[in-house]
C-alpha positions in Angstrom: 0.0 0.0 0.0 1.3 3.5 -0.9 0.6 6.3 1.5 0.4 9.6 -0.4 0.4 12.9 1.7 0.6 15.3 -1.2 -1.3 15.7 -4.4 1.9 15.1 -6.4 2.5 11.8 -4.5 -1.1 10.7 -5.2 -0.7 11.4 -8.9 2.5 9.5 -9.0 1.0 6.6 -7.1 -2.1 6.5 -9.5 0.3 5.9 -12.4 1.0 2.5 -10.9 -2.7 1.5 -11.1 -4.5 -0.3 -14.0 -8.1 -0.7 -14.6 -11.1 0.6 -12.6 -10.6 2.6 -9.4 -12.9 2.3 -6.4 -12.7 5.3 -4.1 -13.8 5.6 -0.4 -13.5 9.1 1.0 -13.4 9.3 4.8 -12.6 11.6 7.7 -10.6 8.8 9.5 -11.2 7.1 12.8 -12.1 4.1 10.6 -14.6 1.5 11.9 -16.5 -1.5 10.6 -18.8 0.8 8.6 -15.9 2.3 6.7 -14.4 -1.2 6.3 -17.6 -2.4 4.6 -17.3 0.4 2.0 -13.6 -0.5 1.4 -14.5 -4.2 1.1 -17.3 -3.5 -1.5 -14.9 -1.2 -3.4 -12.3 -4.0 -3.4 -14.8 -6.5 -4.8 -16.0 -4.3 -7.6 -12.8 -2.6 -8.8 -9.2 -3.4 -10.0 -7.8 -0.9 -7.5 -8.9 1.0 -4.4 -8.0 4.4 -3.1 -9.1 5.6 0.4 -8.7 9.2 1.6 -8.5 10.3 5.2 -9.1 14.0 5.6 -10.9 15.9 8.3 -12.4 18.6 6.2 -12.5 22.0 8.0 -15.0 23.6 5.6 -17.9 21.3 6.6 -17.6 22.0 10.3 -19.5 25.0 11.7 -18.3 27.3 14.5 -18.6 25.5 17.8 -18.6 22.0 16.3 -16.0 19.3 17.1 -13.3 20.0 14.4 -10.4 20.1 16.9 -11.8 17.2 19.0 -12.8 15.0 16.0 -11.2 11.5 16.5 -7.9 11.1 14.7 -6.3 7.7 14.5 -3.8 7.9 11.7 -1.7 4.9 12.5 -4.7 2.6 13.1 -6.4 3.9 9.9 -3.3 3.0 7.9 -3.2 -0.5 9.3 -6.9 -1.1 8.6 -6.5 0.0 5.0 -3.4 -2.1 4.5 -5.1 -5.2 5.8 -8.2 -4.5 3.7 -6.1 -4.5 0.5 -6.2 -0.7 -0.2 -3.7 0.3 -3.0 -3.4 4.0 -2.1 -4.1 5.8 1.1 -4.4 9.5 0.5 -3.8 11.6 3.7 -3.4 15.2 2.7 -2.9 18.3 4.8 -5.3 21.3 4.7 -2.7 23.3 2.7 -2.7 20.6 0.1 -6.5 20.7 -0.3 -7.3 24.5 -0.1 -6.0 27.8 -1.3 -6.6 31.1 0.6 -9.1 32.4 -2.0 -11.1 29.6 -3.5 -13.9 29.0 -5.9 -16.9 27.8 -3.9 -19.6 25.2 -4.6 -23.0 25.9 -3.1 -25.5 23.3 -2.0 -28.9 23.5 -3.8 -31.1 26.3 -2.4 -33.9 23.9 -1.3 -32.5 20.4 -0.6 -29.3 21.8 0.8 -31.0 23.8 3.5 -33.5 21.4 5.0 -33.0 18.9 7.8 -29.2 18.6 8.2 -28.8 21.8 6.1 -31.2 23.7 8.3 -29.5 22.6 11.5 -26.0 23.0 10.1 -26.2 25.9 7.5 -23.2 25.9 5.2 -22.2 22.3 6.1 -23.2 20.9 2.8 -21.3 23.6 0.9 -18.1 22.5 2.5 -18.9 18.8 2.1 -19.6 19.1 -1.6 -16.5 21.3 -2.1 -14.2 18.7 -0.7 -16.0 15.7 -2.3 -15.7 17.2 -5.7 -11.9 17.8 -5.1 -11.4 14.2 -3.9 -13.4 12.7 -6.8 -11.4 14.6 -9.3 -8.1 13.8 -7.6 -8.9 10.1 -7.3 -10.0 9.6 -11.0 -12.5 7.2 -9.5 -14.6 4.9 -11.6 -16.9 4.3 -8.6 -17.1 6.1 -5.3 -18.7 4.6 -2.2 -20.8 6.4 0.4 -22.9 5.1 3.3 -26.7 5.5 3.4 -26.5 6.7 7.0 -25.7 10.2 5.6 -28.7 10.0 3.3 -29.0 13.7 2.6 -25.3 13.9 1.9 -25.5 11.0 -0.5 -28.5 12.6 -2.3 -26.6 15.9 -2.8 -23.4 14.2 -3.9 -25.4 12.2 -6.5 -27.0 15.5 -7.6 -23.6 17.2 -7.9 -22.2 14.4 -10.1 -25.3 14.6 -12.3 -25.4 18.4 -12.5 -21.7 18.8 -13.2 -21.6 15.8 -15.6 -18.8 14.1 -13.6 -17.7 10.7 -14.9 -18.0 8.7 -11.8 -20.6 6.2 -10.5 -21.8 7.0 -6.9 -22.5 3.7 -5.1 -24.8 3.8 -2.0 -23.9 1.3 0.7 -26.0 -0.1 3.5 -25.8 1.2 7.0 -23.6 -1.0 9.3 -24.8 -1.4 12.9 -23.4 -3.0 16.0 -24.9 -6.1 17.5 -27.5 -4.0 19.4 -28.6 -2.0 16.4 -26.7 1.2 16.9 -25.6 2.7 13.6 -21.8 2.9 13.6 -20.2 6.4 13.7 -16.8 7.7 14.5 -18.5 10.0 17.1 -19.9 7.0 19.0 -16.6 7.1 21.0 -17.9 10.2 22.7 -20.6 8.2 24.5 -20.6 6.2 27.7 -22.1 2.7 27.7 -25.2 4.1 29.4 -25.5 6.7 26.6 -25.0 4.1 23.9 -27.9 2.2 25.4 -30.1 5.2 25.3 -28.9 6.0 21.7 -30.6 2.8 20.6 -33.8 4.8 20.7 -32.9 6.1 17.3 -32.9 2.6 15.7 -35.9 1.5 17.8 -37.9 4.5 16.5 -37.1 3.5 13.0 -38.1 -0.1 13.7 -41.5 1.1 15.1 -42.0 3.1 12.0 -41.3 0.1 9.8 -43.7 -2.1 11.7 -46.4 0.5 11.3 -45.8 0.7 7.5 -45.8 -3.1 7.2 -49.1 -3.2 9.1 -50.6 -0.7 6.6 -50.1 2.7 8.4 -48.9 5.1 5.7 -49.9 8.4 7.3 -46.7 10.4 8.0 -47.9 12.3 11.0 -49.2 9.2 12.7 -45.8 7.5 12.2 -43.9 10.5 13.5 -46.0 10.6 16.7 -45.1 7.1 17.6 -41.4 7.6 16.7 -41.2 10.6 19.0 -42.5 8.5 21.9 -39.6 6.1 21.5 -37.2 9.0 21.1 -38.0 10.4 24.5 -35.1 8.3 25.8 -32.7 10.7 24.0 -31.6 14.0 25.4 -33.0 16.1 22.6 -34.7 15.3 19.3 -33.7 17.7 16.4 -36.0 16.2 13.8 -38.0 13.3 12.6 -38.6 13.5 8.8 -40.3 11.3 6.2 -39.3 12.2 2.7 -39.1 10.7 -0.8 -35.7 9.8 -2.3 -35.4 13.4 -3.7 -36.0 14.7 -0.1 -39.4 16.1 -0.8 -41.6 15.9 2.3 -44.4 13.3 2.1 -47.8 13.1 3.6 -48.1 9.4 2.9 -45.4 6.8 2.8 -44.6 5.7 -0.7 -43.3 2.1 -0.7 -40.0 2.0 -2.5 -39.5 5.7 -2.6 -39.3 6.8 1.1 -36.6 7.6 3.6 -37.4 8.0 7.3 -34.8 10.0 9.1 -34.1 11.0 12.7 -31.5 13.3 14.4 -31.1 13.5 18.1 -28.6 14.3 20.8 -27.4 11.7 23.3 -24.7 12.9 25.7 -22.0 14.8 23.7 -22.6 13.6 20.1 -25.4 14.5 17.7 -26.5 11.3 16.1 -28.4 10.6 12.9 -30.0 7.4 11.5 -32.5 6.5 8.8 -34.2 3.7 7.1 -35.1 3.4 3.4 -38.5 1.9 2.7 
C-alpha cells in the first residue's frame, strides 16, 4: 500500500494502477462501517483508493473539528489489511488555497433537515468531495446510506456537473445492538449508547407501522417521538421521498425515514429506506 500525503505523490501513485478505481472518502477514525465500504470497493474494482481528511469547511463554528477523533496509524493499518492500494492523507494546505472558488448546495434540498440545522455544512462537504473525486480519478465512489442527505446531494452534484463517476450507495452498518456505527460514538458512555438505541428503535417502530398498513406520515412521527423520549433532545424526525421532498403518505420503494437526536455529547443521525 502506498501512502500519499501530497497531491503530487497521489498522482505518481495512481500511475502504478491499472483498470477501474474504487474510491472511499473518509474523515478517518475508521470503523466497521468504513471497512464495509472498502470491502465493497475491493470486490468491484481493480484498485482501491481511500482518503483520510478531516475537512474543516464542513464544520460549523462550535462544532468538534479540533476534537474529532484522529487515528492515523490505526487507519493506515486497517487500510493495509483491507487491501487498499493507495491511502491519501493530505494536509489542509494541500487541499485548499486562501481564496477559492466555492460550490453551493442547492437552495432547497441543501437547507432542509441537516442543512437547516448546520447551515453551510453541505457547501463545504460538496466542495471537498468534488476535489477528492477529481483527484482520485475514481470509476466508482462509495458512500454510506447513513448520511442519506449527503448521499443525495453528492449524487446530484455528479449529475449536475456531468462528472464521470458512479456513486455507489452502501447499506448502514450497525453494532450487535442495532446502533448505527459512527466515529463520534466514541464520545458516548455505555449508558448513553444504550439510550442511543432509541434512534434505531424508533425506525423499527415506523417500519412495523408501515408493514401493518399505516402510511400516514404524522401518525408515524407521533409514535417515533414517543420512542425518542429516551434521548436528550430530538432535532428532527422526517419522512421524505428519495429526492428529499416531504411526504404526507409513505410511498413504498420511494421513502426515507430520518431522525437526528442528541445523546450525551454527540449529535446522532440514523435512517431507514422503505
